[in-house]
N, C-alpha and C positions, 0 to 999 in steps of 0.2 A: 107284698113282701113274701108271702108263702111261695110264691112262684120262683123268686129269685133264690130262696132257701133251697128249694126241691131241685132247682137247676144246679146249684152249688154242689148239693149231695149226689146228683147223678154224675156230675163231673168228676167228683172225687172217687166214686164208685168205678167209673171207667178207668181212671188213672191207675187204681189198684188192680183192676183186672188186666191192664196193659204192663203193668210194672215188670213182670218177669220176662217180657219179651226183649231180645237183643238182636240186632241185625248187623252182621258183619260180613263184608265182602258180597253183599246182595245190591242189585240193581235197585233203582228208584222204582220202576215198575212192580218188581217183586215185593219190595217193602210195602208199597200201596196195596197190593193185592192181599198180602198177608195181614196187614193192619185192618182192612176192610172185612176180611173173614172173622178177625178177632172180635171186631166191633159188632157185627152180626151175632156172633155167638153170645156176647155180652147181652145184647137186646133179647135174643130168644131166651137166654137164662132168666130174665126178668119176666118172661112171659108177655112180651109186648109184640105187636105186629111189626115186622122189620121190612123195610123196603130199600133197595139199593138204586143208585143212579136216578135220583128223583130231581126234576127241574126245579131250580131255585126260584121262588117268587120275588125275593129280594136279591138286589146285585150282591156278588161276592167280591172281596178284594182281588183285583187282578183280572176281573172278567172283561171280555171284549164287550164294548156297547151293542154290537149288532148280534152277538150270540149270547143267549142267556146261560149262567152257570148251572152246574148240577151238584147237588148234595150227594156225597158218597153214600150215606146211610141216614135213613129217618126211622126213628123208633117211635111208633104211635101207642100211647098209653091211654087206657080207658078213664084213669082218674086224673088226667092232667093234659097240658099242651104237649105236642109232639117234641121230641128231641132231634134236632137236625145236626148232622155231623159232617164236616167237610175235611178230608184228610189232605193235609199239605206236607210234602216231604222236603226236608233240608238235608243235603248231603254235605258232610264235612270230610275232606280228604286230608289224610296226614301221610306225609311221605318222609321217610327217614332214609338217608343215604349214608352208607358208611364206605369210605374208600381207603384202602390200604395200598400203599406203593412201596414197593422195595426196588431199590436200584443198587446194582452191583457193577461197579465200573473196575475194569482191569485195563490197565495201561502198560504196554510194553514199548519201550523206546530203545532203538538200536541206533547208535551213533557211530559213524564211521568218519574218522578225521584223517585226512591226508595232509601232512605238512611237507612242504618243499622248502628247504632253506638253502639259500645260495649265499655264500659268504666270499667275499673278495677282500683279500689282505694284501695290501701294499706295504712292503717292507723297504725302507731305504736305509741302507747301512752306509755309513761313511767311516771309513777306516783310515786313520793316519798313522803312518809308520815313520818313525824316525830312526834312522840307524846312525849309530855313532861309529864312525869308521876310525877312530883315534885308538881304539883299543886294538893291542897286537894280538 
């Protein structure tokens, strides 16, 4: 039980050590490198012997069966078992796109109308004249 409690305390200590770190616009390789340096500094601050890139004796999640995995940092303590640290980076990308479109449409219409009208009128006039010849 004491080993589990000490491991929990070491994890909390490392979490506090790394809490101020933020990584914005960094590549995964750079984040891994900087985190490894920070973990090494944490181990050195505790006066432990610190080693980097230590071959893992146990398989790590995601290891290829033909190639053994490596632990990024191992801190060897005189008063307890070593602390093995593997650093895995998960990158979350958030993309925000803002599009503003302004459309101005000007329409000019010119209409030319030509009208040709042809009118044909046919008038038929019938005049009937009666002359009274009896009047002197």
